[in-house]
C-alpha angles and dihedrals in degrees: 000000000000117000093224141037135218094265093173092055093049092046091050091052092051090049091053092049090050087065099033110038092191088075099063097096092048089051089056089051091051093048089053092052096042093051095043092241139140096244147325137220137168125235128195113237089223134013142034123339112218092102100063115145108217141160119246095249094062099046097090090052091047091051090051089047093056100033095051096045099250087128087073093047100044106145091190088074084078087073098052097096090047091048090052090050099044102028095232136036141171131207097271090058091073108015130049125233089248091054090050092053091052098039121107090205093057098037105032098035113022097034091044089054092048094250125139121163133010142187121219114206124192116237114189135348141251119015095345103063123148130188118226101211113200112191128203128194129236088259093057130077123261116253109276125223091254091051090051091051088052091050090048088057088050089054090057090053092047093055091074092042091054091048090051093049091049092048093050092050092045091052090054089048090052088053091052092051091049090051091055088050088057089057092042091243122142114235137175131193118225129199124223090276092056094252118144107247101168137018129193126226094257091057093049089057090058097052118110137093093327098051128012146149121249126172089355093302130111114240138186127213082247114077089204092055091047091052091048091052093047090051091047093051092047091050091047094051094047099041108088096203101036118111100174143005130226116275119269123211117230107195121221129200112255092346139084112280122256121246113223124198128187111207134181112203114195093201091058108024115028099078117114110245092027114143091220137037110179145031129223113203121194117202120201108202089204091066125079117244123228125213113295092220088072089055091055094046092052098038101043101023091242122165118244091258092048092049092051090050093048090051091050094048091047089052093054104268125128138223095258093052093048092048091054092045093053097036095238132125123269087239090061090051090050090052090051090049092050090052091048090052091052094049097044096041098238129124105202136044091239090057090050092051091048091049095049100034095095090049102040110032113115089223093053115081091211 
């Protein structure tokens, strides 16, 4: 086993994934190969788990880890603070060999899954820390001190990558908030824990006794409505395939009630290392709505033609129909669609429709 890894190659791959979130799983595959390990995956230090980059070889073990409750009995969590401090750790940095022999986590879970040693590598700083967990099998060597020093150097490189990824995602979130301001719609960005991390001007104008933020959470004057929203956000963040939740009514005294929607937008929120993962949109029925195409242009930097196509697709139309309607070739429509995919961060038309459904449906007041 080599005493060092190609840190530059791994860093470069992380930098590419920070810009293109579709690459995260392939980065985990590359890390596994470069470190001579069984597999690799990346955990958030805090928050929900659906967005976990992982290589294919480790997915069955990860499923067993979650499904059988080992996620709540993970003894490696004891090493998180040390990993944050040092940059990289392995099991023997925080548990003794005797503890490992007696531990159900190590013997009934890890050994049963054919795993032996691991290295935990810090990715990021502050409130947005992830752990790059590199797993080795019982047939492979434990991580050596020199390998851990190499991984600690990698952690230093990844700090700036994580900051860049977070900044890029946050910039896109700011654009989305600004777009909702254009349509006079209140919107809030949530992180993976469901905390409010950003609020637009339209939302601030609604705050008062009827709707307010407390301890980083959005609340209604109605305890029932507040509980419904909290449950919807939790379900949205933990459900891998969900893109939106049913509307929730926030009552107001002597005024029409507000309609509150929790939305998860893949193009904005499903990037690892992102500082936010969902949107809450508050619709005031007493306010006049502006065209949704303007929202898409401002929020996703779409051209006018692309925004019109996105609105049409979200409303149930198709490329052929829109091409005939506008008198252009299907190839032109496909080019527009490809550009929309790139700007919104989705890869298929079904994903685009799911992402925009809550914003574009004629039945949805958003």
